Kinemage of the C-alpha trace (Angstrom):
@kinemage 1
@onewidth
@group {chain A} dominant
@subgroup {mainchain}
@vectorlist {calphas} color= white
{ca met a 1} P 7.796 -8.427 34.964
{ca lys a 2} L 4.995 -8.047 32.408
{ca ser a 3} L 5.646 -8.780 28.712
{ca ser a 4} L 4.973 -5.966 26.113
{ca lys a 5} L 1.631 -7.581 25.349
{ca glu a 6} L 0.647 -7.434 28.991
{ca thr a 7} L 1.472 -3.847 29.748
{ca asp a 8} L -1.330 -1.604 30.552
{ca ser a 9} L -0.938 0.636 27.449
{ca pro a 10} L -3.925 2.704 26.305
{ca cys a 11} L -5.840 1.474 23.288
{ca pro a 12} L -4.403 2.907 20.112
{ca thr a 13} L -6.612 5.582 18.520
{ca leu a 14} L -7.824 5.208 14.975
{ca asp a 15} L -7.612 8.171 12.617
{ca leu a 16} L -7.494 9.156 8.954
{ca pro a 17} L -3.938 9.044 7.492
{ca asp a 18} L -2.328 12.276 6.270
{ca ile a 19} L 0.779 12.815 4.197
{ca ala a 20} L 2.854 13.104 7.327
{ca asp a 21} L 2.064 9.387 8.054
{ca ser a 22} L 3.230 8.128 4.638
{ca ala a 23} L 6.875 7.363 5.496
{ca ala a 24} L 5.856 5.467 8.680
{ca met a 25} L 3.244 3.581 6.686
{ca trp a 26} L 5.864 2.609 4.083
{ca arg a 27} L 8.194 1.322 6.822
{ca ile a 28} L 5.550 -0.572 8.559
{ca ala a 29} L 4.597 -2.280 5.141
{ca arg a 30} L 8.333 -2.997 4.528
{ca asp a 31} L 8.880 -4.436 7.955
{ca thr a 32} L 6.005 -7.043 7.584
{ca gly a 33} L 8.295 -8.876 5.108
{ca val a 34} L 5.117 -10.169 3.365
{ca leu a 35} L 3.324 -7.204 1.763
{ca asp a 36} L 4.218 -6.095 -1.734
{ca leu a 37} L 6.147 -2.878 -0.967
{ca asn a 38} L 4.867 0.123 -3.015
{ca ser a 39} L 7.105 3.184 -3.558
{ca ala a 40} L 7.291 5.754 -0.861
{ca tyr a 41} L 5.732 8.156 -3.369
{ca ser a 42} L 2.622 5.941 -3.667
{ca tyr a 43} L 2.124 6.100 0.134
{ca leu a 44} L 2.324 9.927 -0.170
{ca leu a 45} L -0.322 9.894 -2.849
{ca trp a 46} L -2.445 7.369 -0.975
{ca cys a 47} L -2.554 9.630 2.139
{ca arg a 48} L -3.445 12.605 -0.023
{ca asp a 49} L -6.007 11.053 -2.307
{ca phe a 50} L -7.509 8.160 -0.368
{ca ser a 51} L -7.365 9.010 3.238
{ca arg a 52} L -11.160 8.934 3.779
{ca thr a 53} L -11.159 5.237 2.679
{ca ser a 54} L -8.121 4.322 4.792
{ca val a 55} L -7.352 4.203 8.454
{ca val a 56} L -4.229 4.654 10.690
{ca ala a 57} L -3.819 3.490 14.138
{ca arg a 58} L -1.759 5.665 16.439
{ca asp a 59} L 0.143 5.003 19.769
{ca val a 60} L -0.157 7.445 22.688
{ca leu a 61} L 2.411 9.762 21.098
{ca gly a 62} L 0.484 9.882 17.798
{ca his a 63} L 2.903 7.731 15.911
{ca pro a 64} L 1.517 5.355 13.241
{ca ile a 65} L 1.642 1.713 14.435
{ca gly a 66} L -0.712 0.204 11.786
{ca phe a 67} L -2.737 1.119 8.757
{ca ile a 68} L -5.293 -0.145 6.199
{ca thr a 69} L -5.344 1.448 2.786
{ca gly a 70} L -8.464 1.265 0.707
{ca tyr a 71} L -10.492 2.819 -2.032
{ca ile a 72} L -14.013 2.847 -3.526
{ca arg a 73} L -14.114 1.071 -6.848
{ca pro a 74} L -14.780 3.726 -9.515
{ca asp a 75} L -16.938 1.333 -11.571
{ca his a 76} L -18.689 -0.209 -8.435
{ca pro a 77} L -19.314 2.625 -5.966
{ca gln a 78} L -20.830 0.384 -3.491
{ca thr a 79} L -17.561 -1.676 -3.179
{ca leu a 80} L -14.814 -0.700 -0.773
{ca val a 81} L -11.595 -2.329 -1.773
{ca val a 82} L -9.063 -3.063 1.035
{ca trp a 83} L -5.616 -2.750 -0.560
{ca gln a 84} L -3.159 -3.311 2.340
{ca val a 85} L -3.432 -4.121 6.035
{ca ala a 86} L -0.249 -3.767 8.232
{ca val a 87} L 0.408 -3.673 11.856
{ca asp a 88} L 3.852 -2.877 13.488
{ca arg a 89} L 5.408 -6.002 14.726
{ca ala a 90} L 5.426 -4.761 18.357
{ca his a 91} L 1.616 -4.222 18.299
{ca arg a 92} L 0.470 -7.525 16.603
{ca gly a 93} L -1.626 -10.054 18.235
{ca arg a 94} L -3.986 -7.567 19.977
{ca gly a 95} L -6.763 -7.343 17.507
{ca leu a 96} L -5.641 -4.064 16.082
{ca ala a 97} L -6.135 -5.155 12.404
{ca gly a 98} L -9.723 -6.240 13.233
{ca arg a 99} L -10.398 -2.877 14.996
{ca met a 100} L -9.033 -0.900 12.000
{ca leu a 101} L -11.192 -3.082 9.579
{ca glu a 102} L -14.316 -2.525 11.574
{ca asp a 103} L -13.659 1.264 11.723
{ca leu a 104} L -13.164 1.384 8.034
{ca ala a 105} L -16.273 -0.713 7.284
{ca val a 106} L -18.463 1.549 9.482
{ca arg a 107} L -17.163 4.525 7.591
{ca gly a 108} L -17.572 2.776 4.289
{ca val a 109} L -21.145 1.683 5.066
{ca gly a 110} L -21.926 5.463 6.078
{ca ala a 111} L -20.635 6.497 2.629
{ca gly a 112} L -22.790 3.946 0.797
{ca ala a 113} L -20.453 0.883 0.588
{ca arg a 114} L -22.460 -2.430 0.718
{ca arg a 115} L -19.514 -4.803 0.239
{ca val a 116} L -15.771 -5.246 0.810
{ca glu a 117} L -13.404 -6.744 -1.647
{ca thr a 118} L -9.728 -7.640 -0.950
{ca thr a 119} L -7.139 -9.959 -2.436
{ca ile a 120} L -5.273 -12.546 -0.340
{ca thr a 121} L -2.486 -14.838 -1.489
{ca pro a 122} L -2.981 -18.512 -0.523
{ca gly a 123} L -0.106 -18.440 1.860
{ca asn a 124} L -1.327 -15.485 3.927
{ca glu a 125} L -3.173 -17.280 6.676
{ca pro a 126} L -3.378 -14.180 9.060
{ca ser a 127} L -5.172 -12.099 6.378
{ca his a 128} L -7.466 -15.041 5.612
{ca arg a 129} L -8.435 -15.286 9.331
{ca leu a 130} L -8.831 -11.568 9.573
{ca phe a 131} L -11.375 -11.319 6.677
{ca val a 132} L -13.233 -14.598 7.601
{ca ser a 133} L -13.695 -13.357 11.107
{ca phe a 134} L -14.793 -9.927 9.825
{ca ala a 135} L -17.480 -11.527 7.657
{ca gln a 136} L -18.646 -13.749 10.388
{ca arg a 137} L -19.093 -10.775 12.833
{ca arg a 138} L -21.027 -8.939 10.260
{ca gly a 139} L -23.104 -12.053 9.137
{ca ala a 140} L -21.917 -11.480 5.579
{ca arg a 141} L -21.140 -13.973 2.824
{ca ile a 142} L -17.721 -14.416 1.355
{ca glu a 143} L -17.274 -15.431 -2.279
{ca arg a 144} L -13.775 -16.349 -3.506
{ca glu a 145} L -12.123 -16.562 -6.868
{ca val a 146} L -8.779 -16.116 -8.403
{ca leu a 147} L -8.504 -12.504 -9.538
{ca phe a 148} L -5.001 -12.418 -10.834
{ca gly a 149} L -3.043 -15.738 -11.566
{ca glu a 150} L 0.523 -16.210 -11.071
{ca asp a 151} L 1.217 -15.862 -14.855
{ca leu a 152} L 0.186 -12.249 -14.724
{ca phe a 153} L 2.962 -11.132 -12.423
{ca pro a 154} L 6.111 -10.064 -14.137
{ca thr a 155} L 8.389 -10.955 -11.328
{ca ala a 156} L 11.391 -13.378 -11.733
{ca his a 157} L 10.868 -15.067 -8.397
{ca gly a 158} L 7.143 -15.657 -8.909
{ca his a 159} L 4.131 -14.430 -7.103
{ca glu a 160} L 1.337 -16.420 -5.619
{ca pro a 161} L -2.036 -15.901 -7.223
{ca glu a 162} L -4.244 -13.153 -5.664
{ca ile a 163} L -7.584 -14.599 -4.501
{ca leu a 164} L -10.444 -12.112 -4.548
{ca tyr a 165} L -12.548 -12.189 -1.447
{ca arg a 166} L -15.987 -10.471 -1.907
{ca ile a 167} L -17.678 -9.892 1.467
{ca gly a 168} L -21.200 -8.718 1.725
{ca pro a 169} L -23.671 -7.474 1.968
{ca leu a 170} L -22.626 -5.260 4.931
{ca ala a 171} L -25.250 -4.309 7.427
């Protein structure tokens, strides 16, 4: 008997998210257990206003199984900011996050982006590996610095600092 990772399932399709995807995106983000969970309303707005700079992965039935939200920085229009990357637990470990990031980067470059920025907390090793391997595949440099220190977060339980990764130039 094959495990779920070994089944011959078709490759997920990559698409632009729309507002009908927002509830599933919220659930996927929530179920990661590591992402900062935004309000359900924010995912609705994201799918409406930033769908061209975001990507959703769909299973064979068209249901979202992963997503990346992003936007172009208003004061730096050549910079694509990746906000959240999430893959449903049942679909992890198959390179889906990397495929979504590549798809988004290709579209971003086509729209004039020359670099990607994201923030990663020090304890988020999977995201670190994702973005380092992305930069290596593209032959791009990575610069890192603390963008938001722990002291800036108003949470009682604390928040790790957010480390800014600047990746570029993108070819």
